Backbone as a printed PyTorch tensor [residue, N CA C, xyz], in Angstrom:
tensor([[[-135.6470, -147.6340,    6.7680],
         [-135.5100, -146.8070,    5.5810],
         [-134.1050, -146.6870,    4.9570]],

        [[-134.1990, -146.6860,    3.7310],
         [-132.7400, -146.7010,    3.0640],
         [-132.2750, -145.2850,    2.8360]],

        [[-130.9560, -145.2250,    2.8870],
         [-130.2370, -143.9180,    2.7280],
         [-130.2410, -143.6920,    1.1230]],

        [[-130.3850, -142.3710,    0.9310],
         [-130.3540, -141.9350,   -0.4640],
         [-129.1780, -141.0310,   -0.6180]],

        [[-128.6400, -140.8070,   -1.8960],
         [-127.6080, -139.9630,   -2.2350],
         [-128.0210, -138.6140,   -2.6820]],

        [[-129.0760, -138.0030,   -1.9810],
         [-129.6440, -136.8190,   -2.4980],
         [-128.7020, -135.6790,   -2.5790]],

        [[-128.0690, -135.3220,   -1.6020],
         [-127.1610, -134.0840,   -1.8130],
         [-125.9030, -134.2700,   -2.5930]],

        [[-125.3430, -135.5180,   -2.4870],
         [-124.1830, -135.8690,   -3.4200],
         [-124.5060, -136.0300,   -4.8050]],

        [[-125.7150, -136.5380,   -5.1420],
         [-126.1350, -136.6420,   -6.4380],
         [-126.4360, -135.2430,   -7.1000]],

        [[-127.1260, -134.5230,   -6.3570],
         [-127.5280, -132.9620,   -6.6150],
         [-126.1400, -132.2590,   -7.0580]],

        [[-125.2300, -132.4080,   -6.1660],
         [-123.9370, -131.7140,   -6.4370],
         [-123.2780, -132.2240,   -7.5880]],

        [[-123.3190, -133.5040,   -7.8440],
         [-122.6030, -134.1820,   -8.9810],
         [-123.3810, -133.5050,  -10.2660]],

        [[-124.6290, -133.5220,  -10.3500],
         [-125.4660, -132.8830,  -11.3240],
         [-125.0730, -131.5540,  -11.6280]],

        [[-124.9900, -130.7110,  -10.5840],
         [-124.8840, -129.3780,  -10.6110],
         [-123.2430, -129.0590,  -11.2370]],

        [[-122.3030, -129.8040,  -10.8120],
         [-121.0470, -129.8950,  -11.4270],
         [-121.0480, -130.0820,  -12.9220]],

        [[-121.8980, -131.1600,  -13.2800],
         [-121.9080, -131.6420,  -14.7650],
         [-122.5500, -130.4930,  -15.4730]],

        [[-123.6610, -130.0170,  -15.0210],
         [-124.2850, -128.8580,  -15.8570],
         [-123.3680, -127.4760,  -15.9970]],

        [[-122.5420, -127.3340,  -14.9030],
         [-121.7610, -126.2170,  -15.0020],
         [-120.7810, -126.4360,  -16.1050]],

        [[-120.2250, -127.6480,  -16.2860],
         [-119.1630, -127.9130,  -17.2740],
         [-119.6850, -127.9620,  -18.6410]],

        [[-121.0580, -128.2800,  -18.8610],
         [-121.5800, -128.3760,  -20.2110],
         [-122.3070, -127.1810,  -20.5500]],

        [[-122.3370, -126.1990,  -19.7070],
         [-123.0790, -124.9470,  -19.9390],
         [-122.6420, -124.3330,  -21.2620]],

        [[-123.6510, -123.8720,  -22.0500],
         [-123.4430, -123.3050,  -23.2510],
         [-123.7120, -124.2050,  -24.4540]],

        [[-123.9490, -125.4710,  -24.1570],
         [-124.1290, -126.4720,  -25.2950],
         [-125.5330, -126.2570,  -25.7550]],

        [[-125.8910, -126.6360,  -26.9330],
         [-127.0980, -126.4470,  -27.5930],
         [-128.0870, -127.5230,  -27.2890]],

        [[-129.3820, -127.0120,  -27.0720],
         [-130.5040, -127.9520,  -26.8160],
         [-130.3940, -128.9420,  -25.7480]],

        [[-130.7060, -130.1910,  -25.9310],
         [-130.5840, -131.2510,  -24.9540],
         [-129.2020, -131.4580,  -24.3010]],

        [[-128.2630, -131.2180,  -25.1140],
         [-126.8520, -131.4160,  -24.5380],
         [-126.5350, -130.6420,  -23.3620]],

        [[-127.1990, -129.6080,  -23.0820],
         [-126.9790, -128.7460,  -21.8260],
         [-128.0020, -128.8990,  -20.7450]],

        [[-129.0640, -129.6200,  -21.1860],
         [-130.2670, -129.6630,  -20.3100],
         [-130.5240, -131.1500,  -19.6550]],

        [[-130.2610, -132.1890,  -20.3950],
         [-130.5770, -133.5710,  -19.9440],
         [-129.3350, -134.2520,  -19.3490]],

        [[-129.4710, -134.9460,  -18.2710],
         [-128.2830, -135.5350,  -17.5370],
         [-127.5160, -136.5490,  -18.4810]],

        [[-128.1970, -137.3700,  -19.0950],
         [-127.5440, -138.3450,  -19.9060],
         [-126.8840, -137.7080,  -21.1150]],

        [[-127.5710, -136.9180,  -21.8500],
         [-126.9250, -136.1590,  -22.9860],
         [-125.7260, -135.3480,  -22.6180]],

        [[-125.9250, -134.6970,  -21.4430],
         [-124.7590, -133.8190,  -20.9130],
         [-123.5450, -134.5690,  -20.6360]],

        [[-123.8350, -135.8930,  -19.9750],
         [-122.7340, -136.8410,  -19.6330],
         [-122.0520, -137.2390,  -20.8570]],

        [[-122.8020, -137.5820,  -21.8700],
         [-122.0770, -138.0340,  -23.1240],
         [-121.3560, -136.9280,  -23.8500]],

        [[-121.9260, -135.7170,  -23.7960],
         [-121.3340, -134.4680,  -24.3710],
         [-120.0060, -134.3110,  -23.6920]],

        [[-119.9400, -134.3430,  -22.3390],
         [-118.8330, -134.0170,  -21.5370],
         [-117.6980, -135.0120,  -21.8870]],

        [[-118.1090, -136.3230,  -21.9160],
         [-117.2350, -137.3180,  -22.2300],
         [-116.5260, -137.1660,  -23.6130]],

        [[-117.2970, -136.8750,  -24.5890],
         [-116.6620, -136.6530,  -25.9050],
         [-115.9230, -135.2750,  -25.9180]],

        [[-116.3160, -134.2450,  -25.1610],
         [-115.4910, -133.0440,  -25.0990],
         [-114.1180, -133.4310,  -24.5570]],

        [[-114.1370, -134.0580,  -23.4600],
         [-112.7890, -134.4330,  -22.8500],
         [-111.9800, -135.3370,  -23.7080]],

        [[-112.5340, -136.3080,  -24.4900],
         [-111.6850, -136.9630,  -25.3680],
         [-111.2520, -136.2070,  -26.5190]],

        [[-111.8700, -135.2100,  -27.0330],
         [-111.3900, -134.3460,  -28.0800],
         [-110.3550, -133.4710,  -27.5280]],

        [[-110.5690, -132.9530,  -26.3650],
         [-109.5610, -132.0850,  -25.6710],
         [-108.1150, -132.7940,  -25.4650]],

        [[-108.3480, -133.9720,  -25.1260],
         [-107.0920, -134.8540,  -25.0310],
         [-106.3370, -134.9920,  -26.4240]],

        [[-107.0650, -135.2590,  -27.4100],
         [-106.6250, -135.5520,  -28.5870],
         [-105.8830, -134.2280,  -29.2000]],

        [[-106.6770, -133.0910,  -29.1200],
         [-106.1660, -131.8490,  -29.6660],
         [-105.0130, -131.1900,  -28.9840]],

        [[-104.9070, -131.5040,  -27.6380],
         [-103.7210, -131.0710,  -26.8410],
         [-102.4220, -131.6500,  -27.5660]],

        [[-102.5920, -132.8740,  -27.9470],
         [-101.3690, -133.5070,  -28.7260],
         [-101.2220, -133.0480,  -30.0570]],

        [[-102.2910, -132.8950,  -30.8590],
         [-102.3380, -132.4510,  -32.1810],
         [-101.7260, -130.9600,  -32.3370]],

        [[-101.9980, -130.2500,  -31.3520],
         [-101.5800, -128.8580,  -31.2630],
         [-100.0110, -128.7170,  -31.4130]],

        [[ -99.4180, -129.6910,  -30.6140],
         [ -97.8100, -129.6310,  -30.6950],
         [ -97.3500, -129.9470,  -32.1500]],

        [[ -98.0900, -130.9390,  -32.8010],
         [ -97.6570, -131.3620,  -34.1240],
         [ -97.9420, -130.1110,  -35.0960]],

        [[ -99.0190, -129.4280,  -34.8860],
         [ -99.3600, -128.2800,  -35.6990],
         [ -98.3920, -127.1910,  -35.6380]],

        [[ -98.1300, -126.9460,  -34.3970],
         [ -97.0920, -125.8310,  -34.1840],
         [ -95.6430, -126.0020,  -34.8110]],

        [[ -95.2570, -127.4350,  -34.6850],
         [ -94.0330, -127.7680,  -35.2790],
         [ -94.0410, -127.6760,  -36.7420]],

        [[ -95.0610, -128.1320,  -37.3800],
         [ -95.0930, -127.9670,  -38.8350],
         [ -95.0630, -126.4450,  -39.2360]],

        [[ -95.8120, -125.7310,  -38.4030],
         [ -95.9440, -124.2170,  -38.7600],
         [ -94.4290, -123.6250,  -38.7070]],

        [[ -93.7080, -124.0890,  -37.5480],
         [ -92.3760, -123.4660,  -37.6030],
         [ -91.4100, -123.9070,  -38.6510]],

        [[ -91.6310, -125.2120,  -39.0500],
         [ -90.8390, -125.7270,  -40.3370],
         [ -91.3780, -124.8500,  -41.4950]],

        [[ -92.4040, -124.6200,  -41.7180],
         [ -92.8870, -123.9210,  -42.8070],
         [ -92.1650, -122.6790,  -42.8100]],

        [[ -92.1680, -121.9310,  -41.8210],
         [ -91.7110, -120.6780,  -41.7060],
         [ -90.1430, -120.4850,  -41.9520]],

        [[ -89.3970, -121.5260,  -41.3620],
         [ -88.0260, -121.5890,  -41.4990],
         [ -87.6250, -122.0250,  -43.0380]],

        [[ -88.4490, -122.9260,  -43.6790],
         [ -88.3460, -123.2750,  -44.9830],
         [ -88.5300, -121.9300,  -45.8710]],

        [[ -89.4620, -121.0730,  -45.6560],
         [ -89.6690, -119.9000,  -46.4480],
         [ -88.5810, -119.0490,  -46.2590]],

        [[ -88.0600, -118.8630,  -45.0180],
         [ -86.7550, -118.0340,  -44.7860],
         [ -85.5260, -118.6830,  -45.5040]],

        [[ -85.4410, -119.8650,  -45.5170],
         [ -84.2270, -120.5070,  -46.1920],
         [ -84.4580, -120.2110,  -47.7470]],

        [[ -85.6300, -120.3820,  -48.3730],
         [ -85.7350, -120.2390,  -49.6500],
         [ -85.3160, -118.8500,  -50.1670]],

        [[ -85.6500, -117.8780,  -49.3560],
         [ -85.4340, -116.4070,  -49.6230],
         [ -83.8720, -116.3230,  -49.6720]],

        [[ -83.0460, -117.0710,  -49.0090],
         [ -81.5650, -116.8450,  -49.0300],
         [ -80.8400, -117.9830,  -49.7690]],

        [[ -81.7820, -118.7280,  -50.6050],
         [ -81.1250, -119.6560,  -51.6070],
         [ -80.5910, -120.9560,  -50.9900]],

        [[ -81.0820, -121.4690,  -49.9500],
         [ -80.7010, -122.7560,  -49.4240],
         [ -82.0270, -123.5500,  -49.1640]],

        [[ -81.7350, -124.9070,  -49.3500],
         [ -83.0400, -125.7120,  -49.0110],
         [ -83.0080, -126.0020,  -47.4800]],

        [[ -84.3530, -126.1880,  -46.9490],
         [ -84.3900, -126.4060,  -45.4920],
         [ -83.5950, -127.5560,  -45.0770]],

        [[ -83.5220, -128.7480,  -45.7170],
         [ -82.7790, -129.8540,  -45.3890],
         [ -81.3180, -129.6400,  -45.1700]],

        [[ -80.7620, -128.7530,  -46.2510],
         [ -79.3460, -128.4500,  -46.2290],
         [ -79.0330, -127.5330,  -45.0690]],

        [[ -80.0450, -126.5810,  -44.7500],
         [ -79.7380, -125.5870,  -43.7320],
         [ -79.6830, -126.3740,  -42.3290]],

        [[ -80.6760, -127.3420,  -42.0620],
         [ -80.6800, -128.2170,  -40.8380],
         [ -79.4060, -128.9050,  -40.6930]],

        [[ -79.0420, -129.6220,  -41.7530],
         [ -77.8360, -130.5360,  -41.8430],
         [ -76.6430, -129.5980,  -41.6520]],

        [[ -76.6150, -128.4460,  -42.1700],
         [ -75.4200, -127.4930,  -41.8280],
         [ -75.3010, -127.0370,  -40.4510]],

        [[ -76.5680, -126.8420,  -39.7900],
         [ -76.5990, -126.2620,  -38.5000],
         [ -76.0170, -127.5840,  -37.6050]],

        [[ -76.4750, -128.7390,  -37.8640],
         [ -75.9120, -129.8800,  -37.1140],
         [ -74.5000, -130.1500,  -37.1820]],

        [[ -73.9960, -129.9840,  -38.3820],
         [ -72.4700, -130.1670,  -38.5660],
         [ -71.8170, -128.9650,  -37.9360]],

        [[ -72.4230, -127.7740,  -37.9770],
         [ -71.6740, -126.5840,  -37.2890],
         [ -71.8400, -126.7230,  -35.6700]],

        [[ -72.5280, -127.7460,  -35.1250],
         [ -72.7280, -127.9680,  -33.7980],
         [ -73.6190, -126.5900,  -33.1830]],

        [[ -74.5310, -126.2340,  -34.0280],
         [ -75.5130, -125.2780,  -33.4620],
         [ -76.8080, -125.9340,  -33.0740]],

        [[ -77.1390, -125.9620,  -32.0490],
         [ -78.3690, -126.7540,  -31.4780],
         [ -79.4720, -125.7190,  -31.2060]],

        [[ -80.2900, -125.3880,  -32.2260],
         [ -81.4490, -124.5410,  -32.0130],
         [ -82.5250, -125.2390,  -32.5340]],

        [[ -83.6720, -125.1900,  -31.6740],
         [ -84.9630, -125.9070,  -32.1960],
         [ -85.7020, -125.0470,  -33.2130]],

        [[ -86.7690, -125.6940,  -33.7690],
         [ -87.3880, -125.1380,  -34.8640],
         [ -88.1830, -123.9910,  -34.4690]],

        [[ -88.6490, -123.9580,  -33.2220],
         [ -89.3720, -122.7920,  -32.8000],
         [ -88.4200, -121.5530,  -32.7550]],

        [[ -87.2760, -121.6650,  -32.0470],
         [ -86.4550, -120.4560,  -31.9380],
         [ -85.9370, -120.0490,  -33.3150]],

        [[ -85.7050, -121.1020,  -34.3330],
         [ -85.2400, -120.7010,  -35.5770],
         [ -86.4140, -119.9040,  -36.2730]],

        [[ -87.5790, -120.3690,  -35.9360],
         [ -88.7560, -119.5060,  -36.7180],
         [ -88.7360, -118.0800,  -36.1660]],

        [[ -88.7290, -117.9370,  -34.8880],
         [ -88.7470, -116.7170,  -34.2260],
         [ -87.4750, -115.8310,  -34.6380]],

        [[ -86.3590, -116.4170,  -34.8260],
         [ -85.1020, -115.6560,  -35.2790],
         [ -85.4110, -115.1530,  -36.6510]],

        [[ -85.9980, -116.1090,  -37.7010],
         [ -86.1700, -115.7420,  -39.0450],
         [ -87.2510, -114.5760,  -39.1860]],

        [[ -88.1310, -114.5440,  -38.2660],
         [ -89.1540, -113.3010,  -38.2360],
         [ -88.7080, -112.1580,  -37.6710]],

        [[ -88.1450, -112.2190,  -36.3680],
         [ -87.7490, -110.9090,  -35.6820],
         [ -86.4290, -110.4370,  -35.8890]],

        [[ -85.5190, -111.3440,  -36.2260],
         [ -84.1160, -111.0190,  -36.4900],
         [ -83.4900, -111.5560,  -37.6910]],

        [[ -83.9160, -111.0900,  -39.0100],
         [ -83.3930, -111.5890,  -40.0080],
         [ -81.8680, -111.5620,  -40.3190]],

        [[ -81.2560, -110.5700,  -39.7430],
         [ -79.9300, -110.4320,  -39.8980],
         [ -79.1100, -111.5560,  -39.1930]],

        [[ -79.6340, -111.9450,  -37.9930],
         [ -79.0360, -113.1120,  -37.2330],
         [ -79.3550, -114.4150,  -38.0370]],

        [[ -80.6210, -114.5740,  -38.6510],
         [ -80.7760, -115.6880,  -39.5010],
         [ -79.8420, -115.8380,  -40.6700]],

        [[ -79.5450, -114.7140,  -41.3320],
         [ -78.5220, -114.6250,  -42.3860],
         [ -77.2470, -115.2250,  -41.9570]],

        [[ -76.7830, -114.8420,  -40.7040],
         [ -75.6220, -115.3660,  -40.1960],
         [ -75.5910, -116.8420,  -39.9300]],

        [[ -76.7700, -117.2750,  -39.5420],
         [ -76.8670, -118.7460,  -39.2940],
         [ -76.8860, -119.6370,  -40.6230]],

        [[ -77.4680, -118.8980,  -41.7080],
         [ -77.4470, -119.6260,  -43.0530],
         [ -75.9350, -119.6830,  -43.5460]],

        [[ -75.2350, -118.6620,  -43.3020],
         [ -73.8520, -118.5530,  -43.7380],
         [ -73.0010, -119.4810,  -42.9220]],

        [[ -73.2120, -119.8070,  -41.7040],
         [ -72.5170, -120.6380,  -40.8530],
         [ -72.8630, -122.1380,  -41.2350]],

        [[ -74.1640, -122.2760,  -41.6840],
         [ -74.6170, -123.7210,  -42.1910],
         [ -73.8480, -123.9310,  -43.4980]],

        [[ -73.9100, -123.0470,  -44.2450],
         [ -73.1230, -123.0830,  -45.6520],
         [ -71.6830, -123.5040,  -45.5390]],

        [[ -71.0720, -122.7510,  -44.5310],
         [ -69.7500, -123.0380,  -44.3540],
         [ -69.4270, -124.4480,  -43.7130]],

        [[ -70.3310, -124.8750,  -42.8770],
         [ -70.1500, -126.3310,  -42.3460],
         [ -70.3300, -127.2640,  -43.4520]],

        [[ -71.3120, -126.9760,  -44.3520],
         [ -71.5220, -127.8760,  -45.5650],
         [ -70.3340, -128.0600,  -46.3760]],

        [[ -69.6830, -126.8850,  -46.6310],
         [ -68.4940, -126.8060,  -47.5070],
         [ -67.2850, -127.5560,  -46.9860]],

        [[ -67.2410, -127.4210,  -45.6430],
         [ -65.9700, -128.0450,  -44.8890],
         [ -66.1850, -129.5340,  -44.8170]],

        [[ -67.4380, -130.0710,  -44.8240],
         [ -67.5350, -131.3770,  -44.7570],
         [ -67.5910, -132.1790,  -46.0940]],

        [[ -67.8500, -131.3940,  -47.0860],
         [ -68.0180, -131.9540,  -48.4300],
         [ -66.5820, -132.1120,  -49.1300]]])
């Protein structure tokens, strides 16, 4: 008599259906469809974890750009001025400063302008 993978197979199927729970129609009921659904879901999850980082960086840049325009300086000039003034703040922290501490952002803009005047 040959050995069968009954308990292991059942456990694997149970794990699969637990992961695809909530999918519509056959996607959550049939083993083959559920497997394909899970495969695609994991592929999209991998891609979107990376895309999320790009999306947030662009959001931060948009926020800093808007804050710079209110103060009469272009984003590129502002970033260049910060580099020349040896101020190393990333886009996320600049965005948070622009939103929650505008007076600090004003000082950063003035420091950037001063560094641009000195180098010019």
